[in-house]
C-alpha positions, 0 to 999 in steps of 0.5 A: 517524530510523527509515525511513519506512513504505511502506503500499501499497494494492491495489484502485484501486492495483495493480489498477485498477477497470474504466471504465464500458465494462468496459475496463481499461488495456492494460498489465494482464493478467487473473488469476482468484484465489480470496481467502480465504473465497471459494467455489471456484465463485466466483473473482474476476478482477483485472488486474495490470501485470507490469512493475510487479513489478520497479519495485516490488521495486527500491524495496522493496529499496532501503533507503529504506522499510519496506514493509507492505500496507495493504489490505482483501485483508489476508493474501491480499496476501501469498499472492496479489497479491505472488507474482503480481507476483514481489514479495518477502515483506513484512508486512501490516496486520491492518485491522479488518473493519468494517461500513460501506457507504461508504469514508468513513464520517466523511468520511475513509478508514476505514483512517485511524483504524487507520493513525494508531494503528499509525504513532504517530510513525513517518514514512510514505508511503501509496499509496491511491486512496481519500484525501479532503481530510480525509486530505491535511490529516492528512498535512500536519498530521503533517508540520508537527509533524515527522512526515514524511508523503506520501500518493500518490493514483493515478487508480483506473481507471489505477492506479500509475504509474511517476511515482508511485514516482518520487515516492515514491523521491525523497521517501524519499531526502529523509528518508534524507538527513537521517538515515542508518539501517540498511537493513531487509530486506522480509519480515524481523521487525522492531519496528514500532508495530503489528507487522504480520503476515507471510505466514507467520502 
C-alpha cells in the first residue's frame, strides 16, 4: 500500500484568521509577505507559530506520509510559507483559479473536486479548516470502500495545534502497520495521481 498523502492547507490552519477584535493567538508571530502577483506597495500581513516548524518537520520526514500543499497559496506555499517555518521542500497541488464567491459553491469545499480526481484511490489525510458535513461524508465513504481517508479540521481562529498532528501521526502509523512501504523523502520527485508541482517549477 502506498504511503498516505498529507494534504496541508495554510489559511485557517498555519495562519489563523484574526478574531473579531483583530487579535491572533499569542503563539504566532507577524510577518509581512509579498505573494505572487501582489503589488510591492501592498504586502500581506500573516501570523505563524514558529514552534510548528519543528513539529511539522518531524511528521513530514517520518516516512509515514507523503506531503503536498493543498492551498490557494499554490507555489507561494513552497517559496514563502514553508521557508518561514523552516519546513523541508515538498510539492504543491496546482489548484484551479475558480471564480467563486463562497468556499462551498456546491455545499462542500471547492477544492474537493480537484483533490478527489488527483487522489484517485490513494489514501490521504487532509488538514483544512473549511470542511462541511458533505466533505466528512465523502471521507467516510472513501474509507468504507477501503481507501483510508482522514479529515482534520482546526478552528480557523486558532489554527493547527499539536493535538492535530498527534492525531495524524497515530492515524498514519496505523496505516503503516498494515503495510510497510519504502519511505519517501519530501521534496524529491515521485509518481502521484496528479504529479503535484515542486517549488522549483
